[in-house]
C-alpha positions as CSV (number, residue, x, y, z in Angstrom):
1,M,-17.0,-12.6,-15.6
2,A,-14.0,-10.4,-16.4
3,F,-14.5,-6.9,-17.8
4,T,-12.9,-5.9,-21.1
5,I,-10.1,-3.3,-20.7
6,H,-9.9,-0.1,-22.8
7,Y,-7.4,2.8,-22.5
8,L,-7.4,6.4,-23.3
9,D,-4.6,7.0,-25.9
10,V,-2.6,9.2,-23.4
11,V,-2.1,6.1,-21.1
12,K,0.4,4.8,-23.6
13,T,2.5,7.9,-23.0
14,D,2.2,7.5,-19.2
15,I,3.6,4.0,-19.5
16,K,6.4,4.9,-22.0
17,E,7.6,7.8,-19.9
18,A,7.7,5.7,-16.7
19,K,9.5,2.9,-18.5
20,V,12.2,5.2,-19.9
21,W,12.8,6.7,-16.4
22,Y,13.1,3.2,-14.8
23,K,15.3,1.9,-17.6
24,N,17.7,4.9,-17.0
25,Q,17.8,3.9,-13.3
26,K,18.7,0.3,-13.8
27,V,18.8,-2.1,-16.8
28,G,15.7,-4.3,-16.7
29,L,13.8,-2.2,-14.2
30,D,11.5,-1.0,-17.0
31,K,10.4,-4.5,-17.8
32,Y,9.8,-5.2,-14.1
33,F,7.7,-2.0,-13.9
34,A,5.7,-3.1,-17.0
35,L,5.0,-6.5,-15.5
36,E,3.8,-5.0,-12.2
37,V,1.4,-2.7,-14.1
38,K,0.1,-5.7,-16.1
39,K,-0.5,-7.6,-12.8
40,C,-2.3,-4.7,-11.4
41,I,-4.6,-4.4,-14.4
42,F,-5.2,-8.1,-14.4
43,R,-6.4,-7.9,-10.7
44,L,-8.7,-4.9,-11.4
45,Q,-10.1,-6.6,-14.5
46,K,-11.2,-9.5,-12.4
47,N,-13.0,-7.4,-9.8
48,P,-13.2,-3.7,-10.8
49,L,-16.1,-3.1,-8.4
50,G,-13.8,-4.0,-5.5
51,Y,-12.1,-0.7,-5.8
52,E,-13.7,2.4,-4.2
53,V,-14.7,5.5,-6.2
54,K,-12.2,8.3,-5.5
55,Y,-13.6,11.1,-7.7
56,K,-16.0,11.5,-10.7
57,N,-16.8,7.7,-10.7
58,V,-13.0,7.1,-11.1
59,R,-11.4,4.3,-9.1
60,T,-7.8,3.6,-8.4
61,A,-5.8,0.4,-8.2
62,F,-2.2,0.5,-6.9
63,T,0.8,-1.5,-8.2
64,E,2.3,-3.7,-5.5
65,V,6.0,-2.7,-6.0
66,F,6.1,0.7,-7.7
67,P,4.4,3.9,-6.4
68,Y,1.9,4.0,-9.3
69,A,-1.8,4.1,-9.5
70,V,-4.1,2.9,-12.3
71,H,-7.0,5.3,-12.6
72,F,-10.1,3.8,-14.2
73,Y,-13.9,4.0,-14.5
74,I,-16.4,1.2,-15.2
75,D,-19.0,1.0,-17.9
76,E,-21.1,-1.7,-16.3
77,D,-23.6,-2.0,-19.1
78,A,-20.9,-2.7,-21.6
79,Q,-18.7,-4.6,-19.2
80,H,-15.8,-2.3,-19.9
81,V,-13.1,-0.9,-17.6
82,V,-11.6,2.2,-19.1
83,I,-8.2,3.2,-17.9
84,I,-7.7,7.0,-18.0
85,A,-4.2,7.2,-16.4
86,I,-1.3,5.3,-15.0
87,I,0.7,7.7,-13.0
88,H,3.2,8.1,-10.1
89,Q,1.3,8.7,-6.8
90,R,3.2,11.9,-6.2
91,R,2.6,13.4,-9.6
92,N,0.1,16.3,-9.9
93,P,-3.1,14.9,-8.4
94,S,-5.3,17.0,-10.8
95,L,-3.9,15.2,-13.9
96,P,-6.2,12.1,-13.9
97,Y,-9.0,14.3,-12.6
98,N,-8.7,16.5,-15.7
99,R,-8.7,13.4,-17.9
100,S,-11.9,12.2,-16.4
101,D,-13.6,15.1,-18.2
102,E,-13.1,13.0,-21.3
103,M,-15.5,10.3,-20.0
């Protein structure tokens, strides 16, 4: 059974900022980035428990092509996956950790 995906509002900003950056690098790269993020989310939705806990019950899944990680936690009772950040792996590591306080 697949889990339902939910996002913190700030995740939209994460994606928009990355897409703008990639679009400025090469036309169409933003769409490729978005597709890779969707594929990553689809994989984790199918088996969220297959990803190890990294901090505060937050797990990470990595895109296959871009250096981005999807940070999420699982509400097993409600069968929800809640995405708290989609960020570049070299970005400030405390960013998703601070967002996990909103859980």
